[in-house]
MARNUPA-173910 format. One record per residue (C-alpha): residue number from 1; residue in three letters; x, y, z. Coordinates in steps of 0.02 Angstrom, whole numbers. Layout:
- num,residu,x,y,z
- NUM,ALA,X,Y,Z
...
end
This chain:
- num,residu,x,y,z
- 1,MET,0,0,0
- 2,ILE,50,182,-17
- 3,ASP,157,252,124
- 4,ASN,50,373,227
- 5,ASN,195,495,245
- 6,SER,215,492,56
- 7,ILE,31,539,39
- 8,GLU,58,682,161
- 9,GLN,205,746,59
- 10,LEU,99,735,-99
- 11,LYS,-36,840,-15
- 12,GLN,97,971,25
- 13,THR,147,975,-158
- 14,ILE,-23,988,-244
- 15,ASP,-133,1143,-250
- 16,ILE,-322,1113,-251
- 17,VAL,-350,1263,-365
- 18,ASP,-238,1183,-497
- 19,VAL,-321,1013,-477
- 20,VAL,-502,1075,-484
- 21,GLY,-457,1204,-617
- 22,ASN,-418,1062,-738
- 23,TYR,-603,1013,-734
- 24,VAL,-699,1170,-684
- 25,GLU,-685,1349,-746
- 26,LEU,-643,1447,-588
- 27,LYS,-647,1634,-561
- 28,LYS,-569,1732,-419
- 29,ASN,-695,1778,-286
- 30,GLY,-611,1871,-142
- 31,SER,-485,1754,-63
- 32,ASN,-572,1602,-141
- 33,PHE,-618,1539,-314
- 34,LYS,-794,1509,-380
- 35,GLY,-870,1407,-520
- 36,LEU,-1017,1299,-578
- 37,CYS,-1028,1138,-478
- 38,PRO,-977,986,-582
- 39,PHE,-1081,869,-474
- 40,HIS,-1254,942,-509
- 41,ASP,-1337,1053,-638
- 42,GLU,-1338,1237,-592
- 43,LYS,-1340,1404,-681
- 44,THR,-1282,1513,-537
- 45,PRO,-1109,1467,-466
- 46,SER,-1116,1396,-291
- 47,PHE,-957,1293,-300
- 48,ILE,-816,1369,-193
- 49,VAL,-632,1319,-190
- 50,SER,-528,1382,-42
- 51,PRO,-339,1389,-73
- 52,SER,-305,1430,110
- 53,LYS,-401,1278,173
- 54,GLN,-359,1170,20
- 55,LEU,-543,1118,14
- 56,TYR,-691,1132,-103
- 57,LYS,-875,1151,-55
- 58,CYS,-1036,1162,-155
- 59,PHE,-1173,1258,-63
- 60,GLY,-1300,1189,-185
- 61,CYS,-1280,1000,-172
- 62,GLY,-1166,989,-20
- 63,ALA,-1018,905,-107
- 64,GLY,-852,944,-25
- 65,GLY,-679,883,21
- 66,ASP,-496,899,-28
- 67,ALA,-408,876,-195
- 68,ILE,-402,686,-178
- 69,LYS,-589,677,-138
- 70,PHE,-628,788,-289
- 71,LEU,-534,673,-407
- 72,MET,-617,519,-331
- 73,GLU,-791,594,-355
- 74,PHE,-765,671,-526
- 75,GLU,-674,526,-609
- 76,LYS,-750,388,-502
- 77,LEU,-581,328,-440
- 78,SER,-534,232,-284
- 79,TYR,-429,320,-152
- 80,PRO,-264,240,-209
- 81,GLU,-307,272,-392
- 82,ALA,-339,457,-359
- 83,ILE,-176,473,-263
- 84,GLU,-78,388,-401
- 85,LYS,-157,497,-535
- 86,LEU,-115,656,-439
- 87,ALA,63,593,-410
- 88,SER,80,563,-597
- 89,GLN,14,737,-640
- 90,TYR,138,818,-520
- 91,ASN,284,703,-565
- 92,PHE,288,648,-382
- 93,THR,366,481,-335
- 94,LEU,258,385,-212
- 95,ARG,329,261,-86
- 96,TYR,244,99,-44
- 97,THR,242,-5,115
- 98,LYS,160,-161,182
- 99,GLY,120,-77,349
- 100,GLU,-43,13,375
- 101,HIS,8,153,492
- 102,GLN,175,211,427
- 103,GLY,238,359,531
- 104,SER,89,362,652
- 105,ASP,192,291,797
- 106,GLU,326,424,771
- 107,ARG,195,562,770
- 108,ARG,123,501,935
- 109,VAL,298,501,1009
- 110,LEU,329,679,948
- 111,GLU,161,739,1017
- 112,THR,195,660,1187
- 113,VAL,371,728,1202
- 114,GLY,315,898,1136
- 115,ARG,189,912,1278
- 116,TRP,326,865,1402
- 117,TYR,444,998,1330
- 118,ARG,306,1129,1351
- 119,ALA,277,1077,1532
- 120,ASN,465,1086,1565
- 121,LEU,469,1268,1509
- 122,GLU,353,1316,1651
- 123,ARG,479,1245,1775
- 124,ASN,638,1316,1700
- 125,GLU,678,1496,1746
- 126,LYS,831,1506,1634
- 127,ALA,731,1463,1478
- 128,LYS,589,1582,1524
- 129,GLU,715,1721,1558
- 130,TYR,796,1694,1387
- 131,LEU,627,1707,1298
- 132,ALA,581,1861,1400
- 133,GLN,745,1946,1352
- 134,ARG,709,1911,1169
- 135,GLY,537,1991,1191
- 136,VAL,435,1832,1163
- 137,SER,261,1851,1238
- 138,LEU,165,1717,1332
- 139,ALA,40,1715,1189
- 140,SER,180,1677,1065
- 141,ILE,249,1539,1176
- 142,GLU,79,1457,1174
- 143,LYS,47,1489,988
- 144,PHE,211,1409,933
- 145,GLY,214,1276,1069
- 146,ILE,386,1327,1133
- 147,GLY,462,1213,1264
- 148,TYR,623,1163,1351
- 149,ALA,730,1005,1338
- 150,PRO,825,961,1497
- 151,SER,970,838,1515
- 152,SER,989,676,1420
- 153,GLU,961,576,1580
- 154,GLU,796,664,1616
- 155,THR,737,636,1437
- 156,LEU,777,450,1443
- 157,LEU,689,433,1612
- 158,PHE,534,519,1541
- 159,LEU,530,402,1391
- 160,GLN,546,250,1504
- 161,ARG,414,316,1623
- 162,THR,289,343,1481
- 163,MET,328,172,1405
- 164,ILE,398,245,1242
- 165,PRO,522,121,1166
- 166,LEU,693,203,1147
- 167,GLN,711,133,972
- 168,LYS,547,215,922
- 169,ALA,606,381,997
- 170,ALA,766,364,896
- 171,GLU,664,335,737
- 172,ALA,570,495,775
- 173,GLY,737,588,784
- 174,LEU,735,619,972
- 175,LEU,878,503,1018
- 176,GLY,1046,456,948
- 177,TYR,1137,292,974
- 178,GLU,1324,280,1005
- 179,GLN,1440,154,1086
- 180,GLY,1298,40,1137
- 181,ARG,1187,171,1220
- 182,TYR,1051,296,1179
- 183,TYR,1066,483,1214
- 184,ALA,952,633,1190
- 185,ARG,996,743,1041
- 186,LEU,920,899,1121
- 187,ILE,996,946,1289
- 188,ASP,974,1110,1386
- 189,ARG,889,1196,1240
- 190,VAL,737,1303,1210
- 191,ILE,628,1195,1097
- 192,PHE,535,1249,941
- 193,PRO,416,1114,876
- 194,ILE,415,1094,687
- 195,PHE,255,1048,596
- 196,SER,208,994,421
- 197,PRO,105,1118,318
- 198,SER,-52,1024,373
- 199,GLY,-6,1047,557
- 200,MET,63,875,601
- 201,PRO,219,867,713
- 202,VAL,372,809,618
- 203,GLY,521,863,724
- 204,PHE,600,992,837
- 205,GLY,728,1131,832
- 206,GLY,828,1184,984
- 207,ARG,924,1340,1039
- 208,THR,1061,1305,1165
- 209,LEU,1059,1394,1333
- 210,GLY,1236,1338,1371
- 211,ASN,1403,1351,1281
- 212,HIS,1370,1219,1149
- 213,PRO,1460,1267,986
- 214,ALA,1301,1232,885
- 215,LYS,1185,1372,937
- 216,TYR,1038,1297,841
- 217,ILE,1008,1116,790
- 218,ASN,862,1026,707
- 219,SER,798,849,711
- 220,PRO,894,733,594
- 221,GLN,818,666,433
- 222,THR,678,543,475
- 223,LYS,524,467,393
- 224,LEU,430,625,439
- 225,PHE,565,760,441
- 226,ASN,645,826,281
- 227,LYS,712,1001,312
- 228,SER,729,1038,126
- 229,ARG,539,1026,104
- 230,LEU,482,1113,262
- 231,LEU,460,1294,312
- 232,TYR,449,1335,497
- 233,GLY,285,1418,543
- 234,TYR,200,1381,376
- 235,HIS,55,1287,459
- 236,LEU,14,1446,557
- 237,ALA,50,1568,416
- 238,LYS,-35,1483,268
- 239,GLU,-209,1557,292
- 240,GLN,-139,1735,299
- 241,ILE,-23,1696,153
- 242,TYR,-173,1653,44
- 243,LYS,-271,1801,108
- 244,LYS,-135,1934,93
- 245,ARG,-45,1855,-56
- 246,ARG,122,1884,30
- 247,LEU,249,1763,102
- 248,ILE,401,1822,201
- 249,VAL,551,1704,212
- 250,VAL,671,1738,356
- 251,GLU,819,1644,428
- 252,GLY,767,1580,598
- 253,TYR,635,1526,722
- 254,MET,647,1685,826
- 255,ASP,626,1795,672
- 256,VAL,464,1704,628
- 257,ILE,396,1710,806
- 258,MET,433,1895,832
- 259,LEU,367,1946,661
- 260,HIS,204,1853,695
- 261,GLN,198,1938,865
- 262,ALA,214,2108,779
- 263,GLY,74,2068,656
- 264,PHE,176,2001,509
- 265,GLN,86,1834,510
- 266,THR,145,1775,339
- 267,ALA,324,1748,398
- 268,VAL,407,1576,383
- 269,ALA,587,1515,393
- 270,THR,696,1385,312
- 271,LEU,770,1255,430
- 272,GLY,957,1288,426
- 273,THR,964,1269,238
- 274,ALA,951,1383,87
- 275,LEU,793,1388,-16
- 276,THR,794,1243,-138
- 277,ASN,690,1174,-281
- 278,ASP,603,1064,-152
- 279,HIS,529,1219,-70
- 280,LEU,453,1285,-231
- 281,PRO,286,1190,-226
- 282,LEU,252,1259,-53
- 283,LEU,303,1436,-102
- 284,LYS,191,1433,-256
- 285,LYS,31,1390,-163
- 286,GLY,-86,1540,-172
- 287,GLU,36,1628,-290
- 288,PRO,99,1751,-158
- 289,GLU,230,1886,-174
- 290,VAL,386,1809,-94
- 291,ILE,497,1924,9
- 292,VAL,666,1854,60
- 293,ALA,719,1948,217
- 294,TYR,893,1901,278
- 295,ASP,1031,1974,386
- 296,GLY,1151,2092,297
- 297,ASP,1307,1992,344
- 298,ARG,1408,1890,219
- 299,ALA,1311,1730,252
- 300,GLY,1145,1821,234
- 301,ILE,1196,1904,71
- 302,ASP,1254,1738,-3
- 303,ALA,1092,1653,50
- 304,ALA,990,1797,-23
- 305,MET,1086,1784,-187
- 306,LYS,1049,1597,-201
- 307,ALA,865,1627,-161
- 308,ALA,853,1769,-288
- 309,LEU,933,1662,-424
- 310,LEU,813,1519,-388
- 311,LEU,655,1622,-374
- 312,SER,688,1736,-523
- 313,ARG,721,1586,-636
- 314,HIS,552,1517,-584
- 315,ASN,466,1683,-615
- 316,PHE,416,1721,-436
- 317,ASP,354,1894,-394
- 318,GLY,439,1980,-247
- 319,GLY,613,2029,-194
- 320,VAL,752,2039,-65
- 321,ILE,773,2138,95
- 322,LEU,937,2141,193
- 323,PHE,940,2198,374
- 324,ASP,1092,2305,411
- 325,GLY,1180,2355,571
- 326,GLY,1190,2179,643
- 327,MET,1002,2180,676
- 328,ASP,888,2038,624
- 329,PRO,696,2047,614
- 330,ALA,677,1978,791
- 331,ASP,793,2112,862
- 332,MET,702,2249,767
- 333,VAL,531,2193,832
- 334,ASN,600,2181,1009
- 335,ALA,670,2358,991
- 336,GLY,498,2423,939
- 337,ASN,541,2454,755
- 338,ALA,391,2365,677
- 339,ASP,348,2520,573
- 340,LEU,522,2519,496
- 341,ILE,504,2334,454
- 342,GLU,337,2368,367
- 343,ALA,420,2505,263
- 344,LEU,558,2383,213
- 345,PHE,434,2247,166
- 346,ALA,339,2372,59
- 347,SER,489,2401,-57
- 348,PRO,599,2246,-78
- 349,ILE,734,2242,-212
- 350,PRO,663,2138,-356
- 351,PHE,750,1969,-372
- 352,ALA,824,1998,-545
- 353,LYS,886,2171,-500
- 354,PHE,967,2103,-342
- 355,VAL,1058,1966,-440
- 356,ILE,1120,2087,-573
- 357,ASP,1178,2213,-441
- 358,MET,1272,2075,-348
- 359,MET,1356,2010,-506
- 360,VAL,1411,2184,-558
- 361,SER,1472,2235,-385
- 362,SER,1569,2074,-360
- 363,GLY,1669,2094,-521
- 364,LYS,1808,2213,-570
- 365,THR,1718,2314,-702
- 366,ASP,1854,2447,-700
- 367,THR,1964,2334,-808
- 368,PRO,1921,2268,-983
- 369,LYS,1949,2088,-928
- 370,GLY,1845,2106,-770
- 371,LYS,1707,2192,-866
- 372,GLU,1704,2050,-992
- 373,GLU,1686,1921,-853
- 374,VAL,1541,2015,-775
- 375,PHE,1461,2037,-947
- 376,LYS,1466,1849,-979
- 377,ALA,1393,1808,-808
- 378,VAL,1253,1936,-824
- 379,LYS,1210,1882,-1002
- 380,ASN,1204,1699,-952
- 381,TYR,1092,1742,-805
- 382,LEU,974,1849,-910
- 383,GLY,959,1701,-1029
- 384,THR,883,1596,-890
- 385,LEU,740,1719,-862
- 386,SER,572,1729,-951
- 387,MET,569,1836,-1108
- 388,PHE,465,1967,-1015
- 389,LEU,593,1983,-875
- 390,GLN,734,1991,-1002
- 391,GLU,650,2138,-1087
- 392,GLU,627,2219,-916
- 393,TYR,806,2200,-853
- 394,ILE,917,2203,-1007
- 395,PRO,911,2396,-1014
- 396,TYR,952,2403,-828
- 397,ALA,1101,2285,-845
- 398,SER,1165,2374,-999
- 399,SER,1162,2542,-909
- 400,LEU,1262,2470,-763
- 401,LEU,1391,2393,-880
- 402,GLY,1395,2540,-1001
- 403,ILE,1360,2431,-1154
- 404,SER,1222,2424,-1285
- 405,THR,1065,2324,-1249
- 406,ALA,1093,2227,-1410
- 407,ARG,1246,2139,-1336
- 408,LEU,1141,2069,-1193
- 409,LYS,992,2013,-1296
- 410,THR,961,1830,-1336
- 411,ASP,849,1756,-1471
- 412,LYS,698,1648,-1438
- 413,LYS,807,1493,-1437
- 414,SER,909,1559,-1293
- 415,ILE,967,1472,-1137
- 416,ALA,801,1517,-1059
- 417,SER,701,1409,-1180
- 418,ILE,820,1259,-1186
- 419,PRO,847,1139,-1040
- 420,GLN,1011,1190,-960
- 421,GLN,1095,1020,-966
- 422,SER,1053,993,-1150
- 423,ILE,1164,1137,-1206
- 424,LEU,1314,1086,-1102
- 425,THR,1449,966,-1154
- 426,LEU,1502,831,-1033
- 427,SER,1668,922,-1013
- 428,ASP,1580,1086,-971
- 429,ILE,1471,1001,-840
- 430,ALA,1622,914,-764
- 431,GLU,1724,1075,-756
- 432,LYS,1584,1167,-665
- 433,SER,1560,1022,-544
- 434,ILE,1746,1014,-502
- 435,ILE,1747,1201,-466
- 436,LYS,1586,1191,-363
- 437,THR,1656,1043,-265
- 438,LEU,1814,1137,-219
- 439,LEU,1711,1289,-168
- 440,LYS,1611,1181,-48
- 441,THR,1752,1063,5
- 442,PRO,1917,1161,0
- 443,THR,2011,1016,83
- 444,LEU,2007,925,-85
- 445,THR,2101,1064,-173
- 446,ASP,2275,991,-146
- 447,MET,2221,825,-219
- 448,VAL,2159,913,-376
- 449,LEU,2314,1022,-397
- 450,ASP,2426,869,-381
- 451,VAL,2355,795,-541
- 452,MET,2295,941,-649
- 453,ASP,2305,1127,-682
- 454,SER,2200,1259,-769
- 455,SER,2266,1211,-943
- 456,MET,2152,1059,-938
- 457,PHE,1997,1170,-924
- 458,HIS,1923,1218,-1092
- 459,THR,1771,1324,-1043
- 460,HIS,1796,1379,-864
- 461,LYS,1984,1404,-852
- 462,GLU,1972,1582,-784
- 463,ALA,1849,1531,-648
- 464,PHE,1963,1387,-594
- 465,GLU,2114,1503,-587
- 466,ALA,2016,1631,-485
- 467,LEU,1966,1493,-364
- 468,ILE,2145,1434,-340
- 469,GLN,2211,1611,-322
- 470,GLY,2074,1659,-199
- 471,ARG,2012,1808,-297
- 472,GLN,1839,1866,-347
- 473,ASN,1768,1818,-516
- 474,SER,1589,1841,-578
- 475,GLU,1586,1672,-666
- 476,LEU,1648,1589,-506
- 477,LEU,1508,1677,-411
- 478,ALA,1379,1613,-536
- 479,ILE,1443,1434,-517
- 480,ASP,1440,1449,-328
- 481,PHE,1257,1504,-328
- 482,ASP,1194,1382,-461
- 483,ASP,1105,1243,-366
- 484,SER,1088,1139,-526
- 485,ILE,1276,1103,-526
- 486,LYS,1319,938,-443
- 487,ILE,1440,934,-296
- 488,TYR,1550,779,-309
- 489,SER,1593,661,-169
- 490,GLU,1780,623,-154
- 491,GLU,1759,462,-255
- 492,GLU,1657,549,-390
- 493,LEU,1789,686,-398
- 494,LYS,1927,557,-423
- 495,LYS,1829,479,-568
- 496,GLN,1810,649,-652
- 497,LEU,1994,689,-628
- 498,ASN,2034,521,-706
- 499,TYR,1927,568,-857
- 500,PHE,2016,735,-876
- 501,LEU,2188,656,-860
- 502,ARG,2154,519,-987
- 503,ARG,2096,648,-1113
- 504,TYR,2245,760,-1073
- 505,TYR,2380,626,-1089
- 506,ALA,2299,551,-1244
- 507,LYS,2315,723,-1323
- 508,ALA,2494,739,-1259
- 509,LEU,2537,570,-1336
- 510,ASP,2467,626,-1503
- 511,ILE,2567,789,-1497
- 512,ILE,2731,697,-1461
- 513,LYS,2703,573,-1602
- 514,LYS,2686,717,-1725
- 515,TYR,2826,824,-1650
- 516,ASP,2975,802,-1767
- 517,LYS,3093,927,-1684
- 518,LEU,3105,827,-1523
- 519,PRO,3263,718,-1510
- 520,LEU,3222,534,-1536
- 521,GLU,3284,479,-1364
- 522,LYS,3178,612,-1276
- 523,LYS,3030,574,-1388
- 524,MET,3037,388,-1343
- 525,PHE,3052,432,-1158
- 526,TYR,2892,536,-1160
- 527,LEU,2800,408,-1267
- 528,ARG,2838,272,-1139
- 529,ARG,2794,384,-991
- 530,TYR,2629,445,-1059
- 531,LYS,2578,270,-1113
- 532,GLU,2617,212,-936
- 533,TYR,2512,355,-866
- 534,ILE,2365,310,-978
- 535,ASN,2374,126,-928
- 536,LYS,2373,174,-744
- 537,LEU,2226,289,-773
- 538,LYS,2131,150,-860
- 539,GLN,2155,47,-702
- 540,GLY,2077,186,-598
- 541,GLU,2238,264,-530
- 542,LEU,2275,450,-529
- 543,VAL,2444,508,-593
- 544,PRO,2540,669,-556
- 545,TYR,2517,815,-675
- 546,GLU,2658,841,-799
- 547,SER,2652,985,-922
- 548,HIS,2694,953,-1104
- 549,SER,2671,1135,-1155
- 550,THR,2859,1168,-1163
- 551,LEU,2899,1024,-1283
end
């Protein structure tokens, strides 16, 4: 049978307006949509679809339910058939299991422990004092279910006292297992329960009250908890998001809580990760304006750049706000600056403008070479946008770069209209992935430099050299922020280096064979060496780089 958690994730992905709109002509009616009921004859529309509740209701015949129920009724499908059809329409991969209550035990564990955390907060003065200092009201503590996790020993005793199997608690992400014993993952932390968009508990986040080096931690990946698909606070914000057509993405739990407390009830947060493609279905529901509101430090700017690249390529409306002066939204609310926050939210920097500004400011446009690099990066980026956005931002980019708009224009068969991977050669993809891997895992740099240098790069030589030399480069920035580029594991990196080296030494061998000016003895020496290198490479070994450019 279909895994219940998989069904829940499918429900998070689909939008009832899209589903019903395939069968019924819907028209906007306030915060809802209205149309003629498909289940009985009527001339005056009485069929309502609510995007905030993800439900439909006919006030004429009484039909109602969610997207799955609609498909079952309209197409006369069984429950599994309706789920499988929706999954097919949304290109969603379902999981199947023989059990009947997949994930239900873990949810009960999370609910029980969540209640205990909340009760603990009442008894812990240190945790209450921390929340009071941050300006969190009692109403917010109750609304978000904030609690406190004590020591590992106390947690284990509670689990034993309530007859919760430790293995089941570990499966729910509450415990770890090491050296033959269980231990609590959350110790001496203020607890923030994390819910699915439908309001089911899936995990916890915790803020340390001690000197732990990790200030915030989340539950690990479990059957229920996937941080790349969740947004903290979404279950509380979704109704206002649909109503106000605005969604504010911030960096942390406290930012969400304090913004809600100040009246900004469409605020949500990612869970220690950047916005990804997996978040897009949730962000699209209700078609809101998306405002990315991050700290103005280096990490916040980088995260905002990645978000702006992602959201502009998917044609989202909205923009970026950066909080300066070391203040985050929570601090500003606590300081009584809610009016200033509202003014900022009213005028975000549009995503495409933010990306172009960042690309131009990060490059050295005062030199011809630097200007060329920025030009290439900006043109490539513009090519990923819709034709409408290209027309909108090409004049802006050309004015910043001091070049004609014609040089930035692309035809209808541009990068934007062709799948990205289809226009790249295998070599180009590999070069970008090697660079991206070294950006994310610098400890692998020495291994790479032992066996190759920039001469082996055909397309992205300048970006590789900038990476090695530790200098800024607009192409390097674009690679860093492109989430479609694969980051290699160490083994995958070795395989790609092997591919580059085999191609390089095969070319070197061909050059030497045709090079008549080289003394015969030296020629034979290099022929033997490079053949030996190629044989080793064929066996999966890496060989040291040796330049043949001076021959």
